[in-house]
N, C-alpha and C positions, 0 to 999 in steps of 0.2 A: 552768538553766528545768528542772523535773522533767518528768519523759516523758509525753503524753497529753494536755499542754497546746492549750488553742486557743489559736493567739498573732492578735492584730487588732491594725489599723493604723485610729486613728480620723484624718480627715479633714473637719474644718472651721473654718471662717474664724473661729469667735468662742472663747475663751481657755476663758470660762465652759460652752460647751457642749460642750468635750469633755474637763475637768473632769468637767463631769459623767457626761459617757456613760464617762470612763475609770473613774471613782469604783463606777459602776454595775459593767461588765464582772470588776472589782476584787475584787469584793465576792465573786463565783464561785472557789472554790481551782482549777476546770477552767480559767479564762481567766484569759494573761496579754495587758494593752496592750503593747506590745513598740514600740510607738510612734505619733506623734501629725503631723499633720500640719496647717499654717494655710489650704492651698490645695488647687488640684487638682495643679499643677505639682511642689509639693512629695511628694505622695502618688506619684505615678509614681515619681516617684525611691525613695521613701523601701522601695516595694511591693519596685519592680523588686530592693534590697540587700539585704530584708528577708525574702521570699516569706514572708508569713504565712498564715494559715488562713484568715482573716476580712479586711473592710475596711468602715469602715462609712463613709458617704460624705456629706456636704452636697451642697446641689445648688449658692445662689446663694453666690459668694467669689469674689475678685479672682486678675488674674494669671489663673488656668483655672476654670472653671467644674466641676462635679462632672457634667455627661454629656460634655465631653467629655475628662476624667480617664478615663471611667467608659470610653469609646472607647479609648483610649490603653493601659489595663491589660489591657481583656480582648486587645486584641489583641496583646500581645508578653506580658504574664505573668498570663496567665485565674488570676483569684482567684474564690473567692464576697464577693460587693459586696453589702451589704445601704445602700439608701439612707433614710438620718434625715434627710427636709425638713417644714421650716414650712408650705411650700406648702402648704397640703391643699383651697384654694380660688381662685378668680380664676385670672388670666393663667399666674401659677408654674408651676400644678400642670404644665400640659403637658409644662415641663423636665421630672419625675419619672417620666415614663410614658416619655420619649425616655433615659430613662438606662437605664430596662429593657428597650428594646428593643436600646439603644449594649449588653446584657450583663450590666445587672444582675440579680439575682435577684429581689428582692421592697422596700416601700417602706413605709415608715411613717414616722408623724409626729412631729418633736421635740420632745419632753420641754418646756415651756415653764414660766415659774414659777408664773403659775397653777393648774398643772398637780402639782406638787411636791408639797403633801398627800399627794397620790396617787403619790408617787415609790416604795414599793413595789412594788405593783400594775406600772406601768410598765416598772420597773427588771427584775421578774420575766419583763414581755413578750420585752424586749431579749434578755436573756441566754437565752433560750427559741429565739428568732430564731436568737442568733447560734448556736448551739448546734447547730439544726436546718442553717443555711445549711453550715454547718463539714464537714459530712459529703457534701456533693455535689460530685462534678465536672464542674468547670467547664468548657468547651470555648471555645478561641479563637474568636472571633468579626470577622471580615475581609470585608469585602463580596463574596459570592458565596458564600462557604462552604459555604453550605446549600442553593445550589440543587438542586431535587433531580433525578435522570436520567430519572426521570416513570415510574419503575417502584414499585409495589409491594411493601414487603416480604412479607406474604402477603393474598391478595385471591380473594373468592369472588364471584359473581354476586349483587348486592343483590337485595332483594324489590320485585316494582312493586306499587305501592298498589293498584293495581284501578281498575276505573274513577272510582272518586270523586278518585284522588291523592293527596296528602301533606299535610297536616292544618297540619305546624307540624315548627321543628326545634329540640330541645335541647341545647345544650350546657355542660359542665362541664371544667374549667380551672383551676391552682393558680399554682404555683410557674411563673414564665415565661410566662403567662397570656395579660399583656395587651399583650407583644406576637404572638402567636399569634394572641390575638381581632382585633388589628389583622391579618393576614394573612391570616383564614377570612376576617371580613367582611368588608375589604378588597375581595374578588374578588364578593362580591355586588352586582348592578345596583338599580339605583334603586326600578328595579320588581318587582323580586323578589315574587312570587309567593305569598309565605307567612311569616310571623311567626314570630319568632326571641325564645327566653327563654335567658336566660346564664345559669349560678351559677358567680361566681369569687372564690376566696377569696381577699381583701384585708382591709389592715388600715383598722378604723374609720377615717373620716373622707373616705376615700379615691374613693369612688362616682360622687360628680358629679364629680369631675376626669377620672375614667374613661372614664363616659359622655361630658363635652366633647371628651377627645381621640381617642375611636375617632370622636365625630361628627365633628368635624373631619378625620376621616383616609381616610372612609368614606361612597361616593354610595350608600348604606341608613342611615334614617332607626336614632340610636341613643337611648333613652330610659333615664331609671331605670322602671323598674316598680313600677306602682300597685296598690295592694290592692284586689279586687273590678271591676277593669277588662276589658274585652274586649280579648286580642289582635288586632293589625289587621295583615295580611298588611305586607309592604316594611317591618316596621319590627323593633329586635332591642331587646329589652328584658334591663334587665339587673337582677340579686336585688338586696336593699336587704344592705347586714353587719347580722348579729345577728341576720337571720330566716330560718328556707328560703320559696323561693317557690317556689310548685304552682301543674298546672294541674288545677283541681277543674271538671269538664266542659266549657261556653266560655268561662270567668271564669280569670284569676289571683289568688291568694290570699296570702296571707303567714300564715306560720306560725310558731311557735313552737318555736327548738328543743328536742328530749328532752332531759332533764338528764343531762348529762355527754356528749353532740356530740360531734367531738371536727372536726367539719368543717361550718360558716355560715359564706356557706351551702351548705345539702348539696345534691352531683351527685347524689348518691342518690337524694334523698328530691324531685327536680322530676326525675328520667328513672322513676322508681317513678309519680306523679301521672299522665305521659305516657302512659305504656303503658296507664294505668287507663281513661283517656281517649279515646287516639286508638287504642288497638291496632296495627294494623300501619299506618296513615294517619300516619305519624310520622320521624322523622329522626333520630335521635343518636348525638352526637358527645363524646367523652373527650379531651380537650390533657391537653399536659406540666403535670406533677404530683407533689408529694409524696404518697404514703399508695397508699391504694387506693380512695376515693371515688370514685363514680359506678359503678364495677366494677359489680356488683349490680342497678342500676338499668338499665345500659344491658342488661344480660343477661335483664331484664326486659322494656324492648324488644323485642330480640331474640326472648326467644320468644313474642312478640304477634306477632311478624309483622313489624316495623317493620325500613328501613334505620338499620344503628349502624356506627360506623367510631371505629376510637381510631390516634390520633396513630404513626407509626412511632418507631423506639428512633435513630435516627441525627439526624430532627430536631428532637428532643425535649430543654426544659431538661434538662427531669429525668420519667425514663423508671420516674417511679412508678402514676401513676394510669393510664397506658394499659397497662402490661407487665401492670397486674392485672387489666384488663379483656380482654387477648390471652389472657390465661392460663386466665382465665376461664370462655372461648367466648363472648365479652359482641360482640365484635367482628366486622361482616362484612367487613369492611376495613380493613386495615391501612395506612395513606397514610402518605407523609410530608407535610409542613405546609401545600407551596404548592400539593401537591394537591387538597387534601380543598375548598377552595371549591370550585371549578369542580365537582369531583363532586356538590357538595352542590346549584350550580347545576343538572346535567346531572339531578339523579335528581326536583327540584321544576320542572324541563321535562316529562316523565314523562306 
């Protein structure tokens, strides 16, 4: 094996799917498929023996499914895992998000025969994701490992919104975001007094499943955002894939991405719009994620007098977006994940 190759193990109960993924990945000279597994048990054994750089993981498999395999791999041989799932709707989609909660980093739709005419674009996307995930240093996921000690790594007194109070919460997240969102939004009560708008980077087709998964695990209502709708208290609105979500005065709007925009939906675009519309009467949050999306928008919110929070390094799956926000001076508080939801509740009650 040539030095510098990204070593990948493919796990899928379908021989056709395994071979298709193997051919796609092998088309890039920087990637080597070092093993294939037909179920979760086999994947655990191969990963433990070969110690690859990335694993692609199916969900629905005999003997041991993908969720159980992710849990075991992340507990004993932590490895970046890309979930490649055929379930993008219906009851099965929840399992993909449970795999993310167990430590998998991203989820994408498994290519189907009807997609094969567009295989070049799909292949480029898979290769890009594998290369990104290979650079992430993952952590061991054992129950209780990430329980915070109640202290922030950096904290200043967050501003008060004044007599009018806060009007909305804006959240940006990316890699590791679905499980982080479940943690933060799960802390908000059913009668939470503010609307919440979320820009989460996720593969096309998975927003309905993310909404259903979050809604099933949170007291507060979770919905897919609607263009030109008015955000209501006690409801979380998830941005669509492929378009930006902004607050335009008192309504939500979908905005087409700019040419060359890297992150869609953009946390920066959301936060800039909230800063313009609400000034100090808003709460901004940047959670785990690759890159720097949201840092400049959160800085605009802080400069306008809003309360701003970034997730800390220890509890972040990927300390990219929160780090950028912290280094830019955009974060009024840097908090462990488990402290962010309660802090939002406390701020909303001022």
